[in-house]
N, C-alpha and C positions, 0 to 999 in steps of 0.2 A: 504494500500500500504506500502511495506517495505521501511523504511528509511535507505538508505545506504550512508555512507560517506567515504571519503578518507582523511587520514591525512598523508601527505608526508613530507619528509625531507631527509637530508643526514645521520642523526643519526650516526655521526662520532665523538664521540661515543654517544649512547643514554644517556640521563641525567635524573635527577629527574624531571626537567621541562617537558621533553617529556612524562614521566610517568604520570604526572598530566594531560596532554592533552589526553593521551590514556585512562586513567580511566574515565575522564569526557566524552569523546567521546563515550566510551562503554556504559555509562549510558544514553546518549542522543539518540543514534541511535540503530536500530535493528542490523546493521552490520557496523563495522568499519574496513576498510582496512588500515592498517599501512604500508606504502610503502616507500621503500628506492629509492629515485630518484638518478640515477647514472649520474654524469656529467663526461664524458670521458676526459674533459680538466682539471679536478680538481684532484690534488694529495690527496688521502685519507690516513688517518692514519691506518684505519682498512679496509681490503678488504671487498667486498660485502658479501661474504659467512659468514664472522665473524659478520658483522653487522646484517645480517638476523638471524643468530643463537642467538645472544644476544637478539634481539627483541623477538624471539620465547620464549626464556627462561624467560625474565622478564615480558612477558604478559601471561605466562601459568596460567590458572585458570580464566582469564578474559573472560567472555562469549561474544560472538559476535565479537571477534577480530581476524582478519586474517592478516598474514604478507605476503608482496609481494614486488616486485621491478619493476622499469621501467627505460628504457634508451631511450634517444633521442626522447622524446615526450613532448609536452606541458602537464602540470599536468591536465589542464581542459579537454583535449582530452583523456587522460588516464582515467580520472574519467568517462567520457561519455562511453568509451569502456566497462568499468566495470558495467555500468548501475547505477552509483551512482547519487543521486540527490543533494549531498552536498559535499563541500570541507571544512574541518576543519582546521583553522589556528589560531595560537596564536599571541597575540600582547603583547610584554613585555614593550614597551616604545614608545615615540613619533616617533622615526625613523621607527620602525616596522609599526606603524600606517600609516604613509605616503606611504610606499612601499606597504603594504597590501591593502590599499584603491585603489591605482592605479591598482594593479593586479586584484582586485575584479571587477573593471570596464572593464578591458581588457577581463577577463574571461567571463563576462556577454555578451560581444560582440561576443565572439567565441561560447559560449554554453549558451544561455539565460535560459535554463531549469534547470541549475545547480546553486544552491545558495551557497554562501560562509558564513560560520558561524565562528564568531570570539570569542575566549575565552581569558580572561585576567588572567594570573596566579596570585596566591597569592603573597604577597610582598616578602616572603622569597625565592621565585623561580624566581622573576621578572628579574634578571640579569643572570640567569643560561642559558648557551648555550654550545654547543659542543666546539666552539672556546675558550670560557672562560675557560672551564675545561682543554683543552689542554694547554692553556697558564699558568696554575698553575703548570704544571709538570716541575721539574728541581731543584728549590731551596731546600735547606736543609729543611726537614720535609714536603715536598710536599705531601707525601702519606696520612698523616692524614687530610690534607686540602681537597684534591681531594675526599676522601672517603665520605665527607658530601654532594657531589653534584651528585653522580651517584648511581644507584642500585648496590647491592653487586656483582652480576656476571660481571657487567661492570667494577667495581673496580678491580676485579681479572684480567680481560683481560688487563686493563691499567697497572697493576703491571707487568704482563708478558711481555707486549709490550715494556715497558721501562726498563726492567731488574731489577725491584725492588721487594721487598717482598720475 
C-alpha cells in the first residue's frame, strides 16, 4: 500500500527548516504532498501563487513530492480527501509540542485512519520559522543574516519583496 503524507503550512516564506521537513518526508513516504494552507483572515507577505512557485522551485528534483494548496478546510479532512494516511508535522520546541499533541488528538477524533508523524529538526534549524525570518528583515545588514535561513530562490524573492539587492 502506498504511503502518502501531507505536510502543510503557510510557507510564508519557505525556510531551510521547511526544506529539512520536505527532504525527510520525501525519504519516509512514497508520496509527499506539500500544501500551502490558505487562511483568508491572515495577511500574507507573499501571495499564494508566489509561495506555490517557490515551493515548486526549491523541491525540483525531489522524487515523490507534489505541491498543492487548500483553503477553508481542516488539514485532516484535506488529507483524507487526498487519500493520505499520514500528516507530517515538525516540533521545534516545547510550545510546538503542546499544540501539536492537542491537534494530533483532535485529528484522530475526526479521521482515526490518518496518523500524525512528528519530526524534530536538527539544532541549527530548531528556531527557524517563517515569522522568525520575516522578523530579521529591516536592520542594517539584514540581507546577509536572512540568507542563512532560506533556500536561494526564496532569498531572491525576499530581496525583491523588500526592495533590497
